[in-house]
C-alpha positions in Angstrom: 53.7 -103.3 169.1 52.0 -106.6 170.2 53.5 -106.5 173.7 52.4 -107.5 177.2 52.5 -105.2 180.2 51.3 -105.6 183.7 49.1 -102.5 183.3 48.0 -100.2 180.5 46.7 -96.8 181.4 44.7 -95.1 178.7 44.8 -91.3 178.9 47.5 -89.0 180.3 45.4 -86.6 182.3 45.7 -86.1 186.0 44.0 -89.4 186.8 46.0 -91.5 184.3 49.3 -89.9 185.2 48.8 -90.3 188.9 47.9 -93.9 188.4 50.9 -94.6 186.2 53.2 -92.8 188.6 52.1 -94.8 191.6 52.3 -98.1 189.7 55.8 -97.4 188.3 57.0 -96.3 191.7 55.7 -99.7 193.1 57.7 -101.6 190.4 54.7 -102.4 188.1 55.5 -102.6 184.4 53.1 -99.9 183.2 52.3 -98.3 179.8 50.8 -94.9 179.6 49.0 -94.1 176.3 48.2 -90.5 175.3 46.2 -89.6 172.1 47.6 -86.1 171.9 51.0 -84.9 170.7 52.0 -84.7 174.4 50.3 -84.9 177.8 48.3 -81.8 178.2 47.9 -80.9 174.5 44.2 -82.0 174.6 43.5 -81.5 178.2 41.6 -78.5 179.5 40.5 -77.4 183.0 39.8 -74.1 184.6 43.3 -74.0 185.8 43.2 -74.6 189.6 45.3 -77.5 191.1 44.7 -78.4 194.8 47.9 -79.1 196.7 46.8 -81.9 199.1 45.7 -84.4 196.5 48.8 -83.8 194.3 51.1 -84.0 197.3 49.6 -87.4 198.2 51.3 -88.5 194.9 54.5 -86.4 194.9 55.4 -84.8 198.2 56.5 -81.2 198.0 55.9 -81.2 194.2 55.4 -77.4 194.3 59.1 -76.9 194.8 59.8 -78.0 191.2 56.5 -78.3 189.2 55.7 -75.6 186.6 53.0 -73.8 188.6 51.6 -70.4 187.8 50.6 -68.7 191.1 49.7 -69.9 194.6 46.1 -68.6 195.2 45.7 -66.3 198.2 42.2 -65.0 197.4 39.1 -66.6 196.1 36.3 -64.3 195.1 32.7 -64.9 194.0 30.7 -62.5 191.9 26.9 -62.6 191.6 26.4 -60.8 188.3 23.5 -58.9 186.9 23.9 -57.0 183.6 25.6 -54.0 185.1 26.3 -54.9 188.7 27.9 -57.5 190.9 27.5 -58.5 194.5 31.0 -59.8 195.5 32.3 -61.8 198.4 35.3 -64.0 199.1 38.2 -64.9 201.3 41.8 -63.8 201.2 44.4 -65.4 203.5 48.1 -64.9 203.6 48.5 -68.4 205.0 47.7 -69.6 201.5 50.7 -67.8 200.1 53.1 -69.8 202.3 54.1 -73.5 202.2 52.5 -75.9 202.1 49.9 -73.7 200.2 46.3 -74.5 199.4 46.0 -74.4 195.6 47.7 -73.0 192.5 46.7 -71.9 189.1 48.3 -74.1 186.4 48.4 -74.3 182.6 47.7 -77.9 181.7 50.0 -78.0 178.7 52.9 -77.3 180.9 51.9 -79.1 184.1 50.8 -82.4 182.5 54.0 -82.7 180.6 56.0 -82.3 183.8 53.8 -84.7 185.7 54.0 -87.3 182.9 57.8 -87.0 182.9 57.9 -87.7 186.6 56.0 -90.9 185.9 58.5 -91.8 183.2 61.3 -91.2 185.6 59.7 -93.7 188.0 59.7 -96.3 185.1 56.5 -95.8 183.2 56.6 -96.1 179.4 54.8 -93.1 177.8 53.6 -93.4 174.2 52.0 -90.3 172.7 49.8 -89.8 169.6 48.2 -93.2 170.1 44.5 -93.8 170.2 43.1 -96.8 172.0 40.2 -97.9 169.7 38.7 -100.7 171.8 39.4 -103.1 174.7 40.5 -106.6 173.8 38.3 -109.2 175.5 39.0 -112.8 176.3 36.5 -115.0 178.3 34.6 -111.9 179.6 37.8 -110.2 180.8 39.7 -107.2 179.5 43.2 -108.3 178.5 44.4 -105.3 176.6 43.6 -102.6 174.1 43.6 -102.3 170.3 45.3 -99.1 169.1 45.4 -97.2 165.8 49.0 -98.1 165.1 49.9 -100.9 162.7 50.0 -104.2 164.6 49.0 -102.2 167.6 47.4 -104.7 169.9 48.7 -104.3 173.4 48.1 -106.7 176.2 48.1 -106.4 180.0 47.0 -108.0 183.2 44.8 -105.0 183.9 43.7 -101.9 182.0 42.9 -98.5 183.5 40.5 -96.3 181.5 41.4 -92.6 182.0 40.1 -91.5 178.6 37.9 -88.6 179.6 34.3 -87.6 180.1 32.7 -89.5 177.3 34.9 -92.6 177.6 34.3 -94.6 174.5 36.1 -97.6 175.9 33.9 -97.7 179.1 30.8 -97.3 176.9 31.9 -100.2 174.6 32.1 -102.4 177.7 28.6 -101.4 178.7 29.7 -99.5 181.8 27.6 -96.5 180.7 25.2 -95.3 178.1 25.4 -92.1 176.0 25.4 -89.2 178.5 22.4 -86.8 178.3 22.9 -83.1 177.6 21.9 -82.3 181.2 24.8 -84.6 182.5 27.6 -82.9 180.6 28.8 -79.3 180.6 30.8 -77.6 177.8 33.5 -75.3 179.0 35.2 -72.7 176.7 38.3 -70.9 177.9 40.7 -68.3 176.5 44.2 -67.6 177.6 45.0 -63.8 177.5 48.5 -62.5 177.8 49.0 -59.6 180.2 52.1 -58.2 182.0 52.5 -59.8 185.4 52.8 -56.4 187.2 49.5 -55.3 185.6 47.9 -58.5 186.8 49.1 -57.9 190.3 47.9 -54.3 190.4 44.5 -55.1 188.9 43.8 -57.9 191.3 45.4 -56.2 194.4 48.1 -58.9 194.7 51.7 -58.9 195.9 54.4 -60.3 193.7 53.8 -63.9 192.8 50.4 -64.2 194.5 47.3 -65.4 192.7 43.5 -64.8 192.7 40.5 -66.7 191.4 37.1 -65.3 190.6 34.0 -67.5 190.1 31.2 -65.8 188.2 27.5 -66.6 188.6 24.2 -65.3 187.2 24.6 -63.1 184.2 27.9 -64.7 183.3 25.9 -67.6 181.9 22.8 -65.5 181.0 20.9 -67.4 183.7 21.8 -70.9 182.4 23.1 -73.4 185.0 26.8 -73.0 185.1 29.6 -70.7 186.1 32.2 -68.4 184.6 35.8 -68.0 185.9 38.7 -65.6 185.8 42.1 -66.9 187.1 45.5 -65.2 187.3 48.5 -67.0 185.9 52.1 -65.6 185.9 51.7 -63.4 182.8 48.4 -64.5 181.5 44.7 -64.7 182.6 42.4 -67.7 182.1 38.9 -66.5 181.3 36.1 -69.0 180.7 32.6 -70.2 181.1 31.0 -73.6 181.5 27.3 -74.5 181.2 25.2 -77.6 180.8 24.8 -78.7 177.2 21.1 -78.8 177.8 21.0 -75.1 178.6 23.0 -74.1 175.5 20.6 -76.2 173.4 17.5 -74.8 175.1 18.6 -71.2 174.8 20.2 -71.6 171.4 23.4 -70.0 172.5 26.8 -70.9 171.0 29.6 -71.5 173.5 32.0 -68.9 171.9 29.2 -66.3 172.0 28.8 -66.9 175.7 32.5 -66.5 176.3 32.6 -63.2 174.4 29.6 -62.1 176.4 31.5 -62.7 179.7 34.6 -61.0 178.4 32.6 -57.9 177.5 30.6 -57.8 180.8 31.2 -54.4 182.4 32.3 -56.1 185.7 34.9 -58.2 183.9 36.1 -56.2 180.9 38.4 -53.9 183.0 40.4 -56.9 184.2 41.1 -57.9 180.6 41.8 -54.5 179.1 45.0 -54.4 177.0 45.4 -58.2 177.0 46.3 -60.2 173.9 44.5 -63.5 173.2 46.9 -66.4 173.0 44.8 -69.6 173.0 41.2 -70.7 172.8 40.1 -74.0 174.3 36.9 -76.0 174.7 36.2 -79.2 176.6 33.4 -81.4 177.9 33.1 -81.7 181.7 31.1 -84.4 183.5 28.4 -82.7 185.6 25.9 -85.6 186.3 27.6 -86.4 189.6 26.7 -89.4 191.8 23.8 -90.6 189.7 25.8 -90.5 186.5 28.7 -92.5 187.7 29.3 -95.5 185.4 30.4 -98.9 186.6 34.0 -98.3 187.6 35.3 -101.9 188.0 35.2 -105.0 185.8 37.3 -108.1 185.2 40.7 -106.7 184.4 39.6 -103.1 184.1 39.2 -100.0 186.2 37.8 -96.5 185.4 39.2 -93.3 186.9 38.9 -89.5 186.6 36.5 -87.8 184.2 35.7 -91.2 182.7 34.2 -92.2 186.0 32.3 -88.8 186.2 34.3 -87.7 189.2 33.5 -84.0 189.3 32.0 -81.9 192.2 30.1 -79.3 190.1 29.1 -77.2 193.2 32.7 -76.6 194.3 34.2 -76.7 190.7 36.5 -79.6 191.7 37.7 -82.3 189.3 41.4 -82.6 189.0 41.8 -83.3 192.8 39.2 -86.1 192.5 40.9 -87.4 189.4 44.3 -87.7 191.0 42.9 -89.4 194.1 41.0 -91.9 191.9 44.2 -92.7 190.0 46.2 -93.2 193.2 43.5 -95.5 194.7 43.3 -97.5 191.5 47.1 -97.9 191.5 47.1 -99.1 195.1 44.4 -101.6 194.3 46.3 -102.9 191.3 49.5 -103.4 193.4 47.4 -105.4 195.8 45.8 -107.5 193.0 49.3 -108.1 191.5 50.5 -109.5 194.8 47.5 -111.8 195.0 47.8 -112.7 191.3 44.1 -111.9 190.9 42.7 -109.2 188.6 39.1 -110.3 188.8 36.2 -107.8 189.3 35.8 -109.1 192.9 39.4 -108.3 193.7 39.5 -104.9 191.9 36.3 -103.9 193.5 38.5 -102.8 196.5 39.1 -99.7 194.4 35.4 -98.8 194.2 35.0 -99.3 197.9 37.9 -97.1 198.8 36.8 -94.5 196.3 33.4 -94.2 197.7 34.7 -94.1 201.3 37.1 -91.3 200.4 36.3 -87.6 200.2 35.5 -88.2 196.5 32.6 -90.5 197.2 31.4 -88.5 200.2 31.3 -85.3 198.3 29.5 -86.9 195.3 26.9 -88.3 197.7 26.5 -85.0 199.5 25.7 -83.0 196.3 24.0 -85.9 194.4 20.8 -83.9 193.8 22.3 -80.4 193.3 22.8 -80.3 189.6 19.4 -81.7 188.8 17.7 -79.3 191.3 19.3 -76.1 190.0 18.8 -77.2 186.4 15.1 -77.8 187.1 14.6 -74.5 188.9 16.5 -71.8 186.8 15.1 -69.0 188.9 18.1 -69.1 191.2 20.2 -67.7 188.5 17.9 -65.7 186.2 15.7 -64.2 189.0 17.2 -64.3 192.4 20.7 -63.1 191.7 19.3 -60.0 189.8 16.9 -59.5 192.7 19.8 -59.5 195.2 21.7 -57.0 193.1 18.8 -54.6 192.8 18.3 -54.8 196.6 22.0 -54.0 197.2 21.8 -51.1 194.7 18.8 -49.6 196.5 20.3 -50.1 200.0 23.7 -48.6 199.2 22.4 -45.7 197.1 22.4 -42.5 199.2 19.5 -40.4 197.9 17.9 -38.9 201.0 15.6 -41.9 201.6 15.8 -43.4 205.1 17.2 -46.9 205.4 13.9 -48.1 206.9 12.0 -46.8 203.9 14.6 -48.5 201.6 14.1 -51.8 203.4 10.3 -51.5 203.1 10.6 -50.8 199.3 13.0 -53.8 198.9 10.5 -56.0 200.7 7.6 -54.7 198.5 9.6 -55.2 195.4 10.0 -58.9 196.1 6.3 -59.4 195.3 3.2 -60.7 196.9 3.0 -62.9 200.0 2.6 -65.9 197.7 5.8 -64.9 195.8 7.7 -64.4 199.1 6.6 -67.8 200.2 7.8 -69.3 197.0 11.2 -67.7 197.4 11.4 -69.0 200.9 10.5 -72.5 199.7 13.2 -72.3 197.0 15.8 -71.2 199.5 14.9 -74.1 201.7 15.1 -76.6 198.8 18.5 -75.2 197.8 19.7 -75.6 201.4 18.4 -79.2 201.4 20.4 -80.2 198.3 23.7 -78.7 199.4 23.6 -79.1 203.2 
């Protein structure tokens, strides 16, 4: 396998495949390495794919891609132990072309996406682990694989090998990530008749709904739960910072079971049959955790570059955009015959000028803030639910008296001022 390519992409997730697709389309000799049995076999995400960023790579992909449902409603549930304050948006325009987003099953979608890259001319090799980067004179010139005689060489290497990129770490691009920079998401796929799904979620045929869960879904730990509709399955999951799981001594599968049994969620799952259980690390450190993303002969994309917007639960769209921008930079570098860090830094500049960099900057302090002040989840959401219960319970008490009681229950003047300060701080980190 000692061969030379113009580019090697390590990792066939959304970022790696997008990069390989664009490069092959531009006539670049590109090798795409995947450690799993097939693309998607080891990839996990909540299950939402945003149309615009995917269409930047393959126009009108939704006409042939193995998608589950176009999402017409996004709900948000603020959970206490036996209650929920729910809000959201439902729009019929999302159910028509060109759509907004879709639910997907990664095992299906990534295989299709990788095949499109192959059709453009990329060479895909599965079940191959890149063990380390091959260096010459301070420059990455290839990767060493776990196959016999498996040294592969290239003008440039793209690292798309996931959240805890061992290759980027070996290059000194980042240190070991701390527990408060990484979340662990656990997810279960539950089979359910499609007509039952549509009835339970108040959907018309083929439409989809997503529900994001906050508060008691994570037992007050910083994180979120989610419930997404697929064609004939549901994706139910929960993701929290590793630091929270460690601090509260909660096992991930126990938290998932807790969400599944929550009285606000259990009716959606009733009668379903478990099909698959998945777990995956997600980068949550944001802007401050971003590693070096460019070196001599090497670029870093997707989760390996910590490109996740934790506030809006966006990752795959940022990954695909980073892969596309990396490919465009490599094409430019090929034309110049220059794969130096200075030339490839054009990728970093474009990435930070795009919505990816802008959103990471906008929310750069949010994860740290909400992790440092857990009262938003374990105190204020239950407080909001109790207030809603009191206000909407008809028991002969006047609404004015109810409002006075809610105000008294909040606490002393000092406690009210503290809540006001916390709300201001929260606004400051997400504005």
